[in-house]
VMD Tcl script that builds the backbone (N, CA, C; Angstrom):
set m [mol new atoms 423]
animate dup $m
set s [atomselect $m all]
$s set {name element resname resid chain x y z} {
  {N N MET 1 A 27.679 12.830 37.835}
  {CA C MET 1 A 26.448 12.065 37.937}
  {C C MET 1 A 25.255 12.995 38.152}
  {N N GLU 2 A 25.452 13.981 39.005}
  {CA C GLU 2 A 24.396 14.938 39.307}
  {C C GLU 2 A 24.043 15.777 38.075}
  {N N ILE 3 A 25.064 16.132 37.301}
  {CA C ILE 3 A 24.847 16.931 36.088}
  {C C ILE 3 A 24.042 16.126 35.070}
  {N N LEU 4 A 24.368 14.853 34.926}
  {CA C LEU 4 A 23.643 13.980 33.999}
  {C C LEU 4 A 22.182 13.850 34.401}
  {N N LEU 5 A 21.937 13.685 35.679}
  {CA C LEU 5 A 20.568 13.581 36.179}
  {C C LEU 5 A 19.785 14.865 35.907}
  {N N GLU 6 A 20.427 15.994 36.100}
  {CA C GLU 6 A 19.773 17.281 35.822}
  {C C GLU 6 A 19.453 17.426 34.336}
  {N N GLN 7 A 20.374 16.975 33.481}
  {CA C GLN 7 A 20.145 17.049 32.035}
  {C C GLN 7 A 18.965 16.168 31.621}
  {N N ILE 8 A 18.873 14.999 32.214}
  {CA C ILE 8 A 17.757 14.092 31.912}
  {C C ILE 8 A 16.440 14.715 32.361}
  {N N ILE 9 A 16.431 15.287 33.552}
  {CA C ILE 9 A 15.218 15.944 34.062}
  {C C ILE 9 A 14.829 17.114 33.158}
  {N N ASP 10 A 15.808 17.889 32.712}
  {CA C ASP 10 A 15.530 19.005 31.801}
  {C C ASP 10 A 14.966 18.507 30.472}
  {N N LEU 11 A 15.539 17.420 29.952}
  {CA C LEU 11 A 15.051 16.839 28.691}
  {C C LEU 11 A 13.611 16.373 28.823}
  {N N VAL 12 A 13.323 15.663 29.901}
  {CA C VAL 12 A 11.957 15.178 30.132}
  {C C VAL 12 A 11.001 16.352 30.273}
  {N N ASP 13 A 11.425 17.376 30.983}
  {CA C ASP 13 A 10.582 18.557 31.168}
  {C C ASP 13 A 10.340 19.277 29.841}
  {N N GLU 14 A 11.371 19.340 29.008}
  {CA C GLU 14 A 11.264 20.034 27.721}
  {C C GLU 14 A 10.352 19.290 26.744}
  {N N TYR 15 A 10.398 17.972 26.764}
  {CA C TYR 15 A 9.628 17.160 25.817}
  {C C TYR 15 A 8.452 16.453 26.486}
  {N N LYS 16 A 7.879 17.078 27.478}
  {CA C LYS 16 A 6.764 16.493 28.228}
  {C C LYS 16 A 5.606 16.102 27.319}
  {N N SER 17 A 5.216 16.985 26.423}
  {CA C SER 17 A 4.059 16.695 25.562}
  {C C SER 17 A 4.374 15.574 24.573}
  {N N VAL 18 A 5.592 15.542 24.042}
  {CA C VAL 18 A 5.978 14.468 23.115}
  {C C VAL 18 A 5.958 13.129 23.840}
  {N N ILE 19 A 6.502 13.102 25.037}
  {CA C ILE 19 A 6.514 11.870 25.832}
  {C C ILE 19 A 5.091 11.429 26.150}
  {N N PHE 20 A 4.230 12.383 26.474}
  {CA C PHE 20 A 2.833 12.057 26.761}
  {C C PHE 20 A 2.162 11.426 25.547}
  {N N TRP 21 A 2.299 12.041 24.364}
  {CA C TRP 21 A 1.635 11.528 23.160}
  {C C TRP 21 A 2.215 10.183 22.726}
  {N N LEU 22 A 3.519 9.997 22.861}
  {CA C LEU 22 A 4.112 8.697 22.538}
  {C C LEU 22 A 3.633 7.621 23.507}
  {N N SER 23 A 3.504 7.977 24.766}
  {CA C SER 23 A 2.989 7.025 25.758}
  {C C SER 23 A 1.544 6.659 25.463}
  {N N LEU 24 A 0.750 7.646 25.106}
  {CA C LEU 24 A -0.653 7.406 24.761}
  {C C LEU 24 A -0.764 6.524 23.519}
  {N N LEU 25 A 0.054 6.814 22.507}
  {CA C LEU 25 A 0.073 5.994 21.293}
  {C C LEU 25 A 0.477 4.561 21.620}
  {N N SER 26 A 1.499 4.405 22.443}
  {CA C SER 26 A 1.954 3.079 22.858}
  {C C SER 26 A 0.840 2.317 23.566}
  {N N PHE 27 A 0.118 3.003 24.437}
  {CA C PHE 27 A -0.979 2.376 25.167}
  {C C PHE 27 A -2.066 1.891 24.209}
  {N N PHE 28 A -2.469 2.740 23.261}
  {CA C PHE 28 A -3.519 2.354 22.318}
  {C C PHE 28 A -3.072 1.227 21.389}
  {N N ILE 29 A -1.819 1.244 20.954}
  {CA C ILE 29 A -1.302 0.158 20.117}
  {C C ILE 29 A -1.282 -1.143 20.910}
  {N N PHE 30 A -0.890 -1.066 22.170}
  {CA C PHE 30 A -0.866 -2.246 23.027}
  {C C PHE 30 A -2.269 -2.833 23.191}
  {N N ILE 31 A -3.251 -1.989 23.494}
  {CA C ILE 31 A -4.639 -2.450 23.657}
  {C C ILE 31 A -5.164 -3.019 22.342}
  {N N PHE 32 A -4.899 -2.326 21.233}
  {CA C PHE 32 A -5.345 -2.805 19.926}
  {C C PHE 32 A -4.746 -4.171 19.611}
  {N N SER 33 A -3.467 -4.356 19.915}
  {CA C SER 33 A -2.839 -5.644 19.622}
  {C C SER 33 A -3.423 -6.752 20.488}
  {N N LEU 34 A -3.703 -6.457 21.756}
  {CA C LEU 34 A -4.308 -7.469 22.626}
  {C C LEU 34 A -5.682 -7.894 22.118}
  {N N VAL 35 A -6.438 -6.926 21.623}
  {CA C VAL 35 A -7.798 -7.205 21.160}
  {C C VAL 35 A -7.794 -7.875 19.790}
  {N N SER 36 A -6.922 -7.434 18.899}
  {CA C SER 36 A -7.031 -7.866 17.505}
  {C C SER 36 A -6.176 -9.067 17.119}
  {N N ILE 37 A -5.048 -9.279 17.742}
  {CA C ILE 37 A -4.124 -10.326 17.299}
  {C C ILE 37 A -4.784 -11.699 17.327}
  {N N LYS 38 A -5.421 -12.048 18.425}
  {CA C LYS 38 A -6.062 -13.364 18.542}
  {C C LYS 38 A -7.133 -13.537 17.466}
  {N N TRP 39 A -7.917 -12.504 17.244}
  {CA C TRP 39 A -8.984 -12.547 16.243}
  {C C TRP 39 A -8.405 -12.679 14.833}
  {N N LEU 40 A -7.356 -11.909 14.528}
  {CA C LEU 40 A -6.754 -11.954 13.197}
  {C C LEU 40 A -6.091 -13.303 12.924}
  {N N VAL 41 A -5.428 -13.861 13.924}
  {CA C VAL 41 A -4.789 -15.173 13.759}
  {C C VAL 41 A -5.845 -16.246 13.508}
  {N N ALA 42 A -6.990 -16.126 14.149}
  {CA C ALA 42 A -8.070 -17.100 13.956}
  {C C ALA 42 A -8.652 -17.028 12.545}
  {N N LEU 43 A -8.494 -15.907 11.872}
  {CA C LEU 43 A -9.016 -15.753 10.510}
  {C C LEU 43 A -8.145 -16.423 9.445}
  {N N ILE 44 A -6.907 -16.766 9.786}
  {CA C ILE 44 A -6.008 -17.394 8.808}
  {C C ILE 44 A -6.555 -18.779 8.463}
  {N N PRO 45 A -6.798 -19.050 7.177}
  {CA C PRO 45 A -7.268 -20.394 6.802}
  {C C PRO 45 A -6.237 -21.453 7.187}
  {N N ILE 46 A -6.719 -22.617 7.581}
  {CA C ILE 46 A -5.845 -23.698 8.057}
  {C C ILE 46 A -4.804 -24.102 7.007}
  {N N ASP 47 A -5.173 -24.045 5.723}
  {CA C ASP 47 A -4.280 -24.471 4.644}
  {C C ASP 47 A -3.663 -23.291 3.889}
  {N N TYR 48 A -3.618 -22.131 4.496}
  {CA C TYR 48 A -3.104 -20.923 3.844}
  {C C TYR 48 A -1.679 -21.110 3.336}
  {N N PHE 49 A -0.839 -21.856 4.068}
  {CA C PHE 49 A 0.563 -22.015 3.703}
  {C C PHE 49 A 0.821 -23.270 2.871}
  {N N VAL 50 A -0.218 -24.030 2.553}
  {CA C VAL 50 A -0.057 -25.238 1.747}
  {C C VAL 50 A -0.115 -24.890 0.263}
  {N N TYR 51 A -1.113 -24.134 -0.135}
  {CA C TYR 51 A -1.205 -23.683 -1.531}
  {C C TYR 51 A -1.894 -22.334 -1.593}
  {N N LYS 52 A -1.556 -21.592 -2.635}
  {CA C LYS 52 A -2.084 -20.240 -2.790}
  {C C LYS 52 A -3.382 -20.292 -3.585}
  {N N LYS 53 A -4.408 -19.602 -3.065}
  {CA C LYS 53 A -5.707 -19.571 -3.732}
  {C C LYS 53 A -5.916 -18.214 -4.396}
  {N N ASN 54 A -6.603 -18.216 -5.530}
  {CA C ASN 54 A -6.995 -16.963 -6.175}
  {C C ASN 54 A -8.338 -16.514 -5.619}
  {N N SER 55 A -8.519 -15.210 -5.529}
  {CA C SER 55 A -9.734 -14.646 -4.952}
  {C C SER 55 A -10.858 -14.567 -5.982}
  {N N LYS 56 A -11.996 -15.192 -5.667}
  {CA C LYS 56 A -13.184 -15.068 -6.516}
  {C C LYS 56 A -13.815 -13.696 -6.318}
  {N N PHE 57 A -13.648 -13.145 -5.134}
  {CA C PHE 57 A -14.187 -11.829 -4.795}
  {C C PHE 57 A -13.599 -10.751 -5.712}
  {N N LYS 58 A -12.322 -10.911 -6.077}
  {CA C LYS 58 A -11.628 -9.931 -6.918}
  {C C LYS 58 A -12.252 -9.850 -8.308}
  {N N THR 59 A -12.576 -10.987 -8.894}
  {CA C THR 59 A -13.143 -10.983 -10.243}
  {C C THR 59 A -14.626 -10.634 -10.250}
  {N N LYS 60 A -15.327 -10.971 -9.185}
  {CA C LYS 60 A -16.767 -10.727 -9.135}
  {C C LYS 60 A -17.114 -9.280 -8.787}
  {N N TYR 61 A -16.371 -8.693 -7.845}
  {CA C TYR 61 A -16.636 -7.330 -7.371}
  {C C TYR 61 A -15.333 -6.528 -7.352}
  {N N PRO 62 A -14.812 -6.123 -8.511}
  {CA C PRO 62 A -13.487 -5.477 -8.541}
  {C C PRO 62 A -13.395 -4.170 -7.749}
  {N N PHE 63 A -14.430 -3.327 -7.790}
  {CA C PHE 63 A -14.367 -2.054 -7.067}
  {C C PHE 63 A -14.377 -2.279 -5.555}
  {N N THR 64 A -15.272 -3.135 -5.099}
  {CA C THR 64 A -15.339 -3.449 -3.667}
  {C C THR 64 A -14.044 -4.115 -3.212}
  {N N TRP 65 A -13.492 -4.979 -4.060}
  {CA C TRP 65 A -12.224 -5.638 -3.749}
  {C C TRP 65 A -11.116 -4.597 -3.584}
  {N N LEU 66 A -11.067 -3.613 -4.497}
  {CA C LEU 66 A -10.040 -2.579 -4.439}
  {C C LEU 66 A -10.143 -1.767 -3.145}
  {N N ILE 67 A -11.344 -1.360 -2.787}
  {CA C ILE 67 A -11.550 -0.595 -1.547}
  {C C ILE 67 A -11.137 -1.432 -0.335}
  {N N SER 68 A -11.531 -2.706 -0.325}
  {CA C SER 68 A -11.175 -3.570 0.809}
  {C C SER 68 A -9.663 -3.795 0.879}
  {N N MET 69 A -8.987 -3.874 -0.273}
  {CA C MET 69 A -7.531 -4.039 -0.285}
  {C C MET 69 A -6.838 -2.792 0.267}
  {N N ILE 70 A -7.351 -1.621 -0.086}
  {CA C ILE 70 A -6.764 -0.378 0.430}
  {C C ILE 70 A -6.899 -0.327 1.950}
  {N N ILE 71 A -8.087 -0.626 2.448}
  {CA C ILE 71 A -8.321 -0.615 3.901}
  {C C ILE 71 A -7.461 -1.672 4.590}
  {N N LYS 72 A -7.414 -2.862 4.011}
  {CA C LYS 72 A -6.624 -3.959 4.582}
  {C C LYS 72 A -5.140 -3.600 4.629}
  {N N ASN 73 A -4.633 -2.972 3.561}
  {CA C ASN 73 A -3.226 -2.587 3.536}
  {C C ASN 73 A -2.923 -1.489 4.545}
  {N N ILE 74 A -3.822 -0.542 4.697}
  {CA C ILE 74 A -3.613 0.511 5.701}
  {C C ILE 74 A -3.531 -0.103 7.095}
  {N N ILE 75 A -4.458 -1.013 7.399}
  {CA C ILE 75 A -4.429 -1.690 8.706}
  {C C ILE 75 A -3.145 -2.499 8.851}
  {N N GLY 76 A -2.760 -3.211 7.793}
  {CA C GLY 76 A -1.538 -4.013 7.831}
  {C C GLY 76 A -0.300 -3.179 8.090}
  {N N TYR 77 A -0.181 -2.053 7.389}
  {CA C TYR 77 A 0.990 -1.196 7.580}
  {C C TYR 77 A 0.995 -0.555 8.967}
  {N N LEU 78 A -0.184 -0.213 9.478}
  {CA C LEU 78 A -0.262 0.314 10.845}
  {C C LEU 78 A 0.179 -0.742 11.861}
  {N N LEU 79 A -0.205 -2.002 11.619}
  {CA C LEU 79 A 0.226 -3.080 12.515}
  {C C LEU 79 A 1.737 -3.284 12.444}
  {N N ILE 80 A 2.311 -3.174 11.244}
  {CA C ILE 80 A 3.765 -3.315 11.109}
  {C C ILE 80 A 4.471 -2.211 11.898}
  {N N VAL 81 A 4.020 -0.976 11.727}
  {CA C VAL 81 A 4.618 0.147 12.463}
  {C C VAL 81 A 4.432 -0.051 13.966}
  {N N GLY 82 A 3.225 -0.451 14.367}
  {CA C GLY 82 A 2.972 -0.704 15.784}
  {C C GLY 82 A 3.851 -1.821 16.323}
  {N N GLY 83 A 4.039 -2.874 15.531}
  {CA C GLY 83 A 4.897 -3.978 15.949}
  {C C GLY 83 A 6.341 -3.556 16.107}
  {N N ILE 84 A 6.806 -2.709 15.190}
  {CA C ILE 84 A 8.176 -2.199 15.300}
  {C C ILE 84 A 8.314 -1.362 16.573}
  {N N LEU 85 A 7.310 -0.537 16.849}
  {CA C LEU 85 A 7.336 0.247 18.093}
  {C C LEU 85 A 7.322 -0.671 19.311}
  {N N MET 86 A 6.571 -1.775 19.222}
  {CA C MET 86 A 6.471 -2.685 20.366}
  {C C MET 86 A 7.744 -3.487 20.598}
  {N N LEU 87 A 8.676 -3.458 19.655}
  {CA C LEU 87 A 9.949 -4.116 19.907}
  {C C LEU 87 A 10.701 -3.409 21.031}
  {N N VAL 88 A 10.446 -2.112 21.190}
  {CA C VAL 88 A 11.092 -1.362 22.277}
  {C C VAL 88 A 10.092 -0.926 23.344}
  {N N LEU 89 A 8.807 -0.989 23.033}
  {CA C LEU 89 A 7.741 -0.642 23.977}
  {C C LEU 89 A 7.028 -1.928 24.386}
  {N N PRO 90 A 6.154 -1.891 25.382}
  {CA C PRO 90 A 5.451 -3.112 25.779}
  {C C PRO 90 A 4.503 -3.605 24.689}
  {N N GLY 91 A 4.433 -4.919 24.521}
  {CA C GLY 91 A 3.506 -5.499 23.556}
  {C C GLY 91 A 4.116 -6.679 22.831}
  {N N GLN 92 A 3.323 -7.285 21.963}
  {CA C GLN 92 A 3.735 -8.463 21.201}
  {C C GLN 92 A 4.267 -8.017 19.848}
  {N N GLY 93 A 5.454 -7.438 19.834}
  {CA C GLY 93 A 6.008 -6.819 18.639}
  {C C GLY 93 A 6.154 -7.722 17.440}
  {N N LEU 94 A 6.834 -8.861 17.600}
  {CA C LEU 94 A 7.080 -9.744 16.459}
  {C C LEU 94 A 5.791 -10.294 15.869}
  {N N PHE 95 A 4.857 -10.653 16.718}
  {CA C PHE 95 A 3.601 -11.205 16.212}
  {C C PHE 95 A 2.751 -10.133 15.543}
  {N N THR 96 A 2.815 -8.925 16.057}
  {CA C THR 96 A 2.086 -7.819 15.433}
  {C C THR 96 A 2.679 -7.514 14.063}
  {N N ILE 97 A 4.002 -7.547 13.950}
  {CA C ILE 97 A 4.646 -7.352 12.650}
  {C C ILE 97 A 4.223 -8.461 11.697}
  {N N PHE 98 A 4.209 -9.703 12.171}
  {CA C PHE 98 A 3.823 -10.839 11.331}
  {C C PHE 98 A 2.395 -10.686 10.818}
  {N N ILE 99 A 1.469 -10.320 11.688}
  {CA C ILE 99 A 0.079 -10.132 11.274}
  {C C ILE 99 A -0.010 -8.982 10.270}
  {N N GLY 100 A 0.724 -7.907 10.517}
  {CA C GLY 100 A 0.747 -6.786 9.576}
  {C C GLY 100 A 1.290 -7.190 8.222}
  {N N LEU 101 A 2.332 -8.021 8.219}
  {CA C LEU 101 A 2.888 -8.516 6.957}
  {C C LEU 101 A 1.882 -9.389 6.217}
  {N N MET 102 A 1.126 -10.183 6.961}
  {CA C MET 102 A 0.125 -11.041 6.321}
  {C C MET 102 A -1.024 -10.229 5.735}
  {N N MET 103 A -1.377 -9.135 6.371}
  {CA C MET 103 A -2.503 -8.326 5.891}
  {C C MET 103 A -2.123 -7.447 4.700}
  {N N SER 104 A -0.855 -7.084 4.587}
  {CA C SER 104 A -0.408 -6.170 3.533}
  {C C SER 104 A -0.116 -6.929 2.239}
  {N N ASN 105 A -0.155 -6.206 1.128}
  {CA C ASN 105 A 0.193 -6.784 -0.170}
  {C C ASN 105 A 1.521 -6.184 -0.635}
  {N N TYR 106 A 2.446 -7.040 -1.080}
  {CA C TYR 106 A 3.744 -6.610 -1.586}
  {C C TYR 106 A 4.359 -7.786 -2.338}
  {N N PRO 107 A 5.318 -7.525 -3.249}
  {CA C PRO 107 A 5.949 -8.613 -4.007}
  {C C PRO 107 A 6.711 -9.571 -3.087}
  {N N GLY 108 A 6.566 -10.863 -3.311}
  {CA C GLY 108 A 7.262 -11.871 -2.523}
  {C C GLY 108 A 6.624 -12.156 -1.178}
  {N N LYS 109 A 5.422 -11.665 -0.968}
  {CA C LYS 109 A 4.740 -11.800 0.324}
  {C C LYS 109 A 4.576 -13.263 0.740}
  {N N TYR 110 A 4.070 -14.084 -0.160}
  {CA C TYR 110 A 3.773 -15.479 0.172}
  {C C TYR 110 A 5.044 -16.227 0.590}
  {N N TYR 111 A 6.139 -16.006 -0.124}
  {CA C TYR 111 A 7.411 -16.655 0.188}
  {C C TYR 111 A 7.908 -16.237 1.578}
  {N N ILE 112 A 7.837 -14.939 1.875}
  {CA C ILE 112 A 8.288 -14.428 3.180}
  {C C ILE 112 A 7.434 -15.001 4.305}
  {N N GLU 113 A 6.112 -15.038 4.083}
  {CA C GLU 113 A 5.212 -15.586 5.104}
  {C C GLU 113 A 5.533 -17.047 5.397}
  {N N LYS 114 A 5.800 -17.818 4.345}
  {CA C LYS 114 A 6.118 -19.240 4.548}
  {C C LYS 114 A 7.414 -19.409 5.334}
  {N N LYS 115 A 8.395 -18.549 5.070}
  {CA C LYS 115 A 9.661 -18.614 5.806}
  {C C LYS 115 A 9.454 -18.258 7.282}
  {N N ILE 116 A 8.656 -17.229 7.528}
  {CA C ILE 116 A 8.430 -16.786 8.911}
  {C C ILE 116 A 7.637 -17.827 9.692}
  {N N ILE 117 A 6.582 -18.366 9.094}
  {CA C ILE 117 A 5.723 -19.328 9.803}
  {C C ILE 117 A 6.476 -20.636 10.078}
  {N N ALA 118 A 7.526 -20.905 9.310}
  {CA C ALA 118 A 8.303 -22.127 9.516}
  {C C ALA 118 A 9.193 -22.045 10.761}
  {N N ILE 119 A 9.352 -20.876 11.329}
  {CA C ILE 119 A 10.121 -20.728 12.572}
  {C C ILE 119 A 9.297 -21.367 13.693}
  {N N PRO 120 A 9.831 -22.408 14.342}
  {CA C PRO 120 A 9.043 -23.174 15.315}
  {C C PRO 120 A 8.374 -22.341 16.409}
  {N N SER 121 A 9.069 -21.358 16.956}
  {CA C SER 121 A 8.471 -20.567 18.042}
  {C C SER 121 A 7.281 -19.741 17.548}
  {N N ILE 122 A 7.347 -19.246 16.328}
  {CA C ILE 122 A 6.234 -18.462 15.775}
  {C C ILE 122 A 5.054 -19.369 15.474}
  {N N LEU 123 A 5.319 -20.521 14.847}
  {CA C LEU 123 A 4.238 -21.460 14.540}
  {C C LEU 123 A 3.556 -21.933 15.822}
  {N N LYS 124 A 4.354 -22.232 16.840}
  {CA C LYS 124 A 3.796 -22.690 18.115}
  {C C LYS 124 A 2.893 -21.617 18.733}
  {N N THR 125 A 3.348 -20.375 18.724}
  {CA C THR 125 A 2.557 -19.288 19.306}
  {C C THR 125 A 1.286 -19.032 18.513}
  {N N ILE 126 A 1.388 -19.040 17.193}
  {CA C ILE 126 A 0.199 -18.806 16.358}
  {C C ILE 126 A -0.805 -19.935 16.544}
  {N N ASN 127 A -0.333 -21.163 16.601}
  {CA C ASN 127 A -1.258 -22.279 16.824}
  {C C ASN 127 A -1.863 -22.236 18.226}
  {N N TRP 128 A -1.116 -21.739 19.208}
  {CA C TRP 128 A -1.668 -21.571 20.556}
  {C C TRP 128 A -2.787 -20.535 20.539}
  {N N LEU 129 A -2.559 -19.423 19.838}
  {CA C LEU 129 A -3.596 -18.392 19.719}
  {C C LEU 129 A -4.827 -18.933 18.992}
  {N N ARG 130 A -4.606 -19.762 17.977}
  {CA C ARG 130 A -5.733 -20.362 17.246}
  {C C ARG 130 A -6.507 -21.315 18.156}
  {N N LYS 131 A -5.785 -22.055 18.990}
  {CA C LYS 131 A -6.440 -22.976 19.919}
  {C C LYS 131 A -7.339 -22.214 20.894}
  {N N GLN 132 A -6.902 -21.022 21.316}
  {CA C GLN 132 A -7.706 -20.187 22.210}
  {C C GLN 132 A -9.019 -19.773 21.548}
  {N N SER 133 A -9.033 -19.731 20.212}
  {CA C SER 133 A -10.241 -19.369 19.456}
  {C C SER 133 A -10.961 -20.605 18.913}
  {N N ASN 134 A -10.606 -21.782 19.435}
  {CA C ASN 134 A -11.194 -23.055 18.996}
  {C C ASN 134 A -11.016 -23.300 17.500}
  {N N LYS 135 A -9.829 -22.973 16.980}
  {CA C LYS 135 A -9.486 -23.211 15.577}
  {C C LYS 135 A -8.401 -24.276 15.512}
  {N N GLU 136 A -8.403 -25.032 14.412}
  {CA C GLU 136 A -7.385 -26.065 14.222}
  {C C GLU 136 A -6.025 -25.426 13.942}
  {N N PRO 137 A -4.934 -26.156 14.239}
  {CA C PRO 137 A -3.592 -25.622 13.964}
  {C C PRO 137 A -3.367 -25.417 12.462}
  {N N ILE 138 A -2.487 -24.508 12.155}
  {CA C ILE 138 A -2.141 -24.219 10.762}
  {C C ILE 138 A -1.242 -25.327 10.229}
  {N N ILE 139 A -1.507 -25.744 9.001}
  {CA C ILE 139 A -0.694 -26.750 8.315}
  {C C ILE 139 A 0.322 -26.000 7.462}
  {N N ILE 140 A 1.605 -26.393 7.536}
  {CA C ILE 140 A 2.618 -25.685 6.741}
  {C C ILE 140 A 3.259 -26.557 5.669}
  {N N ASN 141 A 2.952 -27.819 5.601}
  {CA C ASN 141 A 3.577 -28.685 4.585}
  {C C ASN 141 A 2.676 -28.885 3.411}
}
mol reanalyze $m
mol bondsrecalc $m
mol representation Tube
mol addrep $m
């Protein structure tokens, strides 16, 4: 038992800087998720899961649309990575992954989102967050 404890102390001492940077990253991801999740959930249109809409912005301003899609996807993928980290670190991991999935573009996205939002606990939590922002609940039928 004593040998194991010494090995753990040696490991922590050896990787002090890595542990520090991972802790700092975890802290910033946690703060970012607390600040952004409620705001991002409030941005979801009430009928987003009822029917899919085409973007007028895409046809009117293609270059601006492309730049905004790149930025949106980078943020989405960062949220997915942060959510995965939060599954083992403090934070709202599953909801952060869900928001990241909604922000990112990939084949089959709409189908996956509809399946995830149909899970009662997720829908209840998202609608609770929307209520905190004075938004109506999301319709899924």
